[in-house]
C-alpha positions in Angstrom: -1.5 16.9 -6.4 -0.3 16.3 -9.4 3.7 15.8 -9.3 3.8 14.8 -13.5 6.7 16.6 -15.3 6.8 17.1 -19.3 8.7 13.7 -19.2 5.9 11.6 -18.2 7.8 11.1 -14.2 7.9 13.0 -11.7 11.0 15.5 -11.8 13.2 15.8 -8.7 12.1 18.6 -7.2 8.5 18.3 -6.9 8.9 15.2 -5.8 11.2 15.8 -2.9 8.2 18.5 -2.4 6.0 15.3 -2.2 8.1 13.5 -0.1 8.3 16.4 2.8 4.5 17.0 2.4 3.5 13.0 2.8 5.8 12.4 5.5 4.6 15.5 7.8 0.9 14.6 7.5 1.1 11.0 7.7 3.2 11.6 11.0 0.4 13.5 11.6 -2.5 11.2 11.2 -1.0 7.8 12.1 1.6 7.2 15.1 2.8 4.2 16.5 5.3 1.1 15.7 5.4 -2.3 15.3 6.3 -4.7 18.0 7.4 -8.3 18.2 5.5 -10.9 20.8 8.7 -11.7 22.7 10.1 -9.6 25.2 13.6 -7.7 24.8 15.0 -4.4 24.2 12.3 -2.0 23.6 10.9 1.6 24.6 7.3 0.2 25.7 7.0 -1.5 29.0 5.7 -4.8 29.4 6.3 -6.0 33.2 8.4 -5.2 36.4 9.9 -8.3 38.4 12.6 -9.1 40.8 16.0 -8.1 40.0 17.9 -11.4 39.4 21.5 -11.0 40.2 24.1 -12.3 37.5 21.2 -12.5 35.0 19.6 -9.0 34.9 21.5 -5.8 33.6 21.7 -3.3 36.4 20.6 -0.9 34.1 17.0 -2.2 33.7 16.8 -1.4 37.6 13.8 0.7 38.3 14.7 2.8 41.0 11.1 3.8 41.3 9.5 0.5 42.4 12.7 -0.5 44.2 12.1 2.2 46.7 8.5 1.4 47.3 8.9 -2.0 47.3 12.0 -2.3 49.2 13.6 -4.6 46.9 15.1 -4.6 43.6 12.9 -4.9 40.5 13.9 -4.5 36.5 11.6 -3.3 34.0 11.3 -5.9 31.0 10.3 -4.2 27.9 8.8 -5.5 24.6 11.0 -5.9 22.2 11.1 -4.0 18.8 11.5 -5.9 16.0 12.8 -4.8 12.5 9.7 -4.9 9.7 10.3 -5.0 6.2 8.1 -3.5 4.0 7.4 -4.3 0.3 5.5 -1.9 -2.0 4.8 -3.7 -5.3 4.0 -0.8 -7.5 2.3 -0.3 -10.7 4.0 1.5 -13.5 1.6 0.6 -16.6 0.3 3.1 -18.8 -3.2 2.7 -17.4 -2.1 4.5 -14.3 -1.5 7.3 -16.5 -5.2 8.0 -16.7 -7.1 10.9 -14.5 -10.2 13.1 -15.2 -10.4 14.5 -11.5 -8.0 16.1 -8.9 -4.9 14.2 -10.1 -3.9 11.1 -12.4 -3.8 7.6 -10.7 0.0 6.8 -11.0 -0.2 10.3 -8.8 -2.0 8.7 -6.3 -0.1 5.6 -6.5 3.1 7.4 -6.3 2.2 9.0 -3.4 0.7 6.1 -1.3 4.2 4.5 -2.1 6.1 7.4 -0.9 3.8 7.2 2.2 4.7 3.6 2.7 8.0 4.2 1.9 7.9 6.7 5.0 6.5 4.4 7.6 8.1 1.3 6.4 11.8 2.7 6.9 11.0 4.0 10.6 12.7 1.9 13.4 15.4 0.9 11.8 12.8 -1.1 9.4 13.7 -2.0 5.6 12.2 -0.8 2.3 12.0 -3.3 -0.9 10.5 -1.6 -4.2 9.1 -3.9 -6.9 7.8 -2.0 -10.0 5.7 -3.5 -12.7 3.6 -3.0 -15.5 6.7 -2.1 -17.7 8.4 -4.9 -20.2 9.3 -6.8 -17.2 9.0 -6.4 -13.1 12.3 -5.0 -11.7 13.1 -5.6 -7.7 15.1 -3.5 -5.4 16.1 -5.7 -2.9 15.0 -4.2 0.8 17.3 -1.2 2.4 17.1 -0.1 5.9 16.5 4.1 6.5 17.5 6.5 4.0 19.0 4.0 1.5 15.4 2.5 1.4 13.6 5.6 0.3 16.3 6.4 -2.0 15.2 3.3 -3.6 12.2 4.0 -3.7 12.4 7.6 -5.0 15.0 6.0 -7.9 11.9 3.5 -9.0 9.1 6.6 -9.3 12.0 8.6 -11.3 12.2 5.7 -14.2 10.9 6.5 -17.5 7.7 4.8 -17.5 6.7 2.6 -20.3 4.8 4.0 -23.9 1.2 3.4 -24.2 0.2 -0.1 -26.5 3.7 -1.3 -25.3 3.2 -4.9 -23.9 3.5 -4.7 -20.4 4.6 -7.4 -17.7 1.1 -8.7 -16.1 0.6 -8.4 -11.9 1.1 -12.7 -11.6 4.3 -12.5 -13.2 5.2 -9.6 -10.7 3.9 -11.5 -7.9 5.3 -14.3 -8.9 9.2 -12.8 -9.0 8.1 -11.0 -5.5 7.4 -14.5 -3.7 11.0 -15.3 -5.0 12.5 -12.8 -3.5 11.0 -11.6 -0.3 12.5 -13.6 2.0 11.0 -14.0 5.8 8.0 -12.8 6.6 7.3 -8.7 5.7 4.5 -6.4 5.3 3.6 -6.5 1.0 1.3 -3.1 -0.2 0.3 -3.9 -3.8 -0.3 -0.4 -5.4 -1.9 -1.1 -8.7 -5.6 -0.3 -10.2 -5.9 -3.9 -10.8 -6.9 -3.7 -14.6 -5.7 -6.3 -17.5 -5.6 -10.0 -17.1 -6.8 -11.3 -14.2 -3.7 -14.0 -14.0 -2.7 -13.0 -10.1 -5.0 -15.3 -8.0 -2.8 -18.1 -7.6 0.0 -15.9 -7.2 -1.1 -13.9 -4.5 -2.2 -17.3 -2.6 0.5 -18.0 -2.2 1.9 -14.4 -1.2 -0.3 -14.0 1.3 0.3 -17.6 2.8 3.9 -16.3 4.2 2.9 -12.6 4.2 0.9 -9.8 5.4 -0.5 -8.5 2.6 -3.0 -5.4 1.9 -4.1 -4.2 -2.1 -4.8 -0.8 -2.2 -7.0 0.1 -5.4 -6.5 3.4 -7.1 -9.7 4.2 -9.4 -10.8 7.0 -11.5 -14.5 7.7 -11.5 -14.6 7.8 -15.5 -13.5 4.2 -15.5 -17.3 3.1 -13.9 -19.3 5.5 -15.8 -19.5 7.2 -19.1 -20.3 10.9 -19.5 -22.9 11.9 -22.1 -20.6 13.7 -24.4 -21.5 13.3 -27.9 -19.1 11.1 -29.8 -15.6 10.0 -28.5 -12.7 8.0 -29.7 -11.5 5.7 -26.6 -7.9 4.0 -26.2 -6.6 1.3 -24.2 -3.4 2.1 -23.1 -2.3 -1.1 -22.6 -2.6 -2.4 -26.0 -3.0 0.7 -27.8 -6.6 -0.5 -29.4 -8.8 2.8 -30.1 -12.5 2.3 -30.3 -15.4 4.9 -31.1 -18.5 5.6 -28.9 -21.5 7.3 -28.7 -21.8 8.4 -25.5 -25.6 10.0 -26.5 -26.7 6.1 -26.3 -28.3 6.1 -22.6 -28.5 2.2 -23.1 -24.8 2.0 -23.9 -24.0 4.1 -20.9 -25.8 1.9 -18.7 -24.3 -1.3 -19.9 -20.7 0.1 -19.3 -21.8 1.3 -15.9 -23.1 -2.5 -14.8 -20.2 -4.3 -16.6 -17.6 -1.6 -14.9 -19.6 -2.4 -11.3 -19.2 -6.1 -12.4 -15.2 -6.5 -13.0 -14.6 -4.4 -9.6 -16.9 -6.5 -7.7 -14.8 -9.4 -9.1 -11.5 -8.1 -8.0 -12.5 -7.3 -5.0 -14.3 -11.2 -4.4 -10.8 -12.6 -5.8 -8.4 -10.4 -3.3 -11.0 -11.3 -0.4 -10.9 -15.0 -1.4 -7.0 -14.8 -1.0 -7.3 -13.3 2.3 -5.8 -9.5 1.7 -7.5 -6.5 3.1 -8.6 -4.1 0.1 -8.9 -0.6 0.2 -10.3 1.5 -3.3 -8.6 5.5 -3.1 -10.1 7.9 -5.8 -7.8 10.1 -8.1 -10.6 13.1 -6.1 -10.5 13.4 -2.6 -8.2 13.2 0.7 -6.4 9.9 -0.5 -4.0 10.3 2.7 -6.0 10.6 5.2 -8.0 7.5 4.1 -4.8 5.9 3.8 -3.8 6.7 7.5 -7.6 5.1 8.7 -7.2 2.4 6.9 -4.1 1.4 8.2 -4.9 2.5 11.7 -7.9 0.3 11.5 -5.8 -2.8 10.6 -4.0 -2.4 13.8 -7.1 -2.2 15.9 -7.9 -5.6 15.2 -10.2 -7.5 17.1 -9.5 -11.2 17.9 -11.2 -13.2 15.2 -10.2 -11.2 12.6 -13.2 -8.4 12.8 -11.9 -4.8 12.6 -12.9 -2.5 15.3 -13.8 0.9 13.5 -15.9 2.3 10.8 -16.4 1.0 7.2 -14.1 -2.2 6.9 -14.9 -6.1 8.5 -12.4 -8.4 7.6 -14.3 -11.6 8.7 -12.2 -14.1 8.1 -8.9 -12.4 7.7 -10.0 -9.9 5.0 -12.2 -6.9 4.2 -12.4 -3.9 1.5 -13.0 -0.8 2.5 -14.3 2.0 0.0 -12.2 5.7 0.4 -11.6 8.3 -1.1 -14.1 10.6 -2.5 -16.8 10.0 -5.3 -18.0 6.3 -6.2 
């Protein structure tokens, strides 16, 4: 699902089509709402108890129970709460890489749209933070359609050219800690490449909010194909290097170093108590995202997650998803 126009960012018609596709599929794959621990006005029944004159609303009387017992009873629901969702979206040059079905940026945009749709249901509010340009930019949480429009506006913005100095993830998380007031659900959508200056800001953020890390990978970042001599470019710095991929030992060293780097990222996320999902540019990333979110709602007491692929001992886990390793 590629949504890139000639200007390097999604044109409005393609972005609208992607929104429709994501909304329909995410509704089919994942259902449910966010509940509060308190009792109040809502749609889910908590209990039925005797009616107290003067204290209870007569509109809450359960007439079937009243008829069976001969005494007035009222329905008490689980209160629905407004959920604030923050999507921290990586728009750095490295996200424009992709050698499979789509680019990393295409997956990230789709993930952001899916989370934006879920986050604005039931009067939820959506805030957006983009980073990877010259400075991170935060759009305050908005409800319903206004929240989705803020996300669409962020996706339409021009992205920084290759080789331009970019704001780090650590700087972005520091800003998010300052602007996210009150407890919220925070989704960081990134390839988690570049300086690992984000551990302490992430620890502070995870201490106040429910945070998930959604990492986007491409298989060619993990192993080199045997295609002869090639020039490789670091999109973040613009530096170039000539590589002879015919060298088997070089390919093995590259694969080992790439695996070690990704393992370090996963270990840092676990240490911060953050659930971690890996999505690839190949495969059905939306189904894997829906499964990941559903597993989080099925978490058992003690921090373990019911279901396949993910065990969140101590409150964090890593779930690998989406096609090839």
